[in-house]
N, C-alpha and C positions, 0 to 999 in steps of 0.2 A: 124741890125746885132747883136748888143749887146742884144737886146730883144730875138732873136732867140737862142743865146748862153745861156741866163738865163733860158729860157724855156727848153732847152735841159738838162741842169744841174738839174733842178727841176724834170723833167721826169725821169732821171737816178736815182736820190735819191729816188723817189717814188717807182720805180721798185725794187731797192735794199731793201728798207724797207719792201715792201709787200712780197717780196721773202723770207726775213729773218724771219719775224714774225711767220709764221706757223712752221718753224723749231725750233724757240725758244720755242714756246708753246708745241711742241711735246717733246722737251728735258725736259721741266718742268713737263709735264705729266709723262714721264718715270721715273724721279727721285721720284716724289710723289708716283707713283705706286710701285716702289721698296720699299719705306718706309712702305707702307701698307702690302706688301707681307712679309717683314721682321718682322713686328710686329705680324702678324698672325702666322707666322712660330715659332716665339719665344713663343707665347702663347700656340700653339699646343704642343710644346716641354715640357713646364712647366706642362700642363694638363696631358700629357701622362706619365710624370715622377712622378707627385705628386697626381694625381687623383683629388678628390673634394677639397682637401686642397689647390690646386692651385688657386681656385676661390678667396680666400681672398687676395692672393698675386697679382693676376691680377687686382683686384679692384683698386689697387694703381698704376698700371703700366700706364705710359703716354709716348707718343712719338710725335715728330713733334711739332706742335703748340697746345699742350694740347689734342691731339687725344688719343683714348683709344680703348680697345678691349671689346667686350661683347660676351656672350655665350648663346646659346639656345639648347634645346634638338632637336632631329630630327623632331619633330612636329612643330618646330619654336616657342616653348614656352620659354620665357626668363627665364634663371636660374641664370644669373649674368649680371647686367648692372651697371657700376660704377657711372654714372651721372644721371640716370633716374630710381631710385628704384621703381617708380610707374609702371614701365613696368614688374616688376617681376611677373612671372606666367601668363603673357599676351601672347596670340597667335598673333605672328607677321604677320601671313598670312592675318589677317583681318585689318591691318593698311594700309591706303592709303597715298600717298604723296600728295603734293599740287596740282598735276594735275590729281589725281584720280587713279594713278597706285598702284596696290597691290604689292609693291616691295618685301615685306617679302615672299609672296607666290612664287615670281620669284626666290628669292635666295634659298628658301627651295627646289624647284624643281631642280635647277641646282646642289645644294649640293647632293641631292639624286642620280641624274643621273651621275654627273661627279666627285663628291668629292670636287670640288672647283669651283670658278668662280668669275665673276665681274657683278655688277649691278649698274646702276645710278638711282638716284631719286631726287626729289625736296623736300628739307627739310628746316625748319626755321634756318637761320644762325644767331647765337647770335651776330656776329661781324657786322651784317647788320640790326640791329633792328628787328631781327627775320623774316626778309623778306625771302620768299622762294628762295633757291639757290641750284644749282646743287651739289649733293654730290655723290661721287663714293665709292663703297664698294667692298672690296675683302673678301672672306670667304672660309673656308676650314673645312672639317670634321676632328674630332679627336676622339681618344678612351680614355674616362675618366673612368678608373677602370672598363672596360668591358662594358661601356655604350657609344654609339656613340653620339657625340654632334657636333654642328657647332660653329666655332669661327669666329667672324667678326671684321673688322676694316674699317672705312670710313673717308673720308676727303673731304672738300670743295676745289675747285680750280683746279680740274682735268676736262678737257673738256669731253663732252659726247662721242665724237669720240675716246678720249684717254682711256675711261673707258671700256676696253675690253681686 
């Protein structure tokens, strides 16, 4: 009898935990996504108010756990990247993630079609010895002194299902 009671309690705890975990992950995803949207919207506002002068200011801008924004032209050629200057003038549509996905081309296409969007991709995570890890990006077009550009922000830790 005691064993049956113990098994029942264990089963109940497992059901509660399994039922709670997806909700907690979804709440974490939503909070992280709001942070990405907020960062991109902030950067879009700065760019639309200050034009090209905004790029120097945005190079210093950080949010969350050291996350940043970067900017490309509408061809997805990088015009400002605060942590990877080697990407300047590089066509992002030709960059593949760790699983072979041309995520830059996907983001460019969505930006052209919808003006904003979400994309997930596998990228080296410096907090995990540069092992490939899922990264979620939000992006939005902006008007920089008459020139249309795309502003991006991305973060690790958002589920693939949550990155949409």
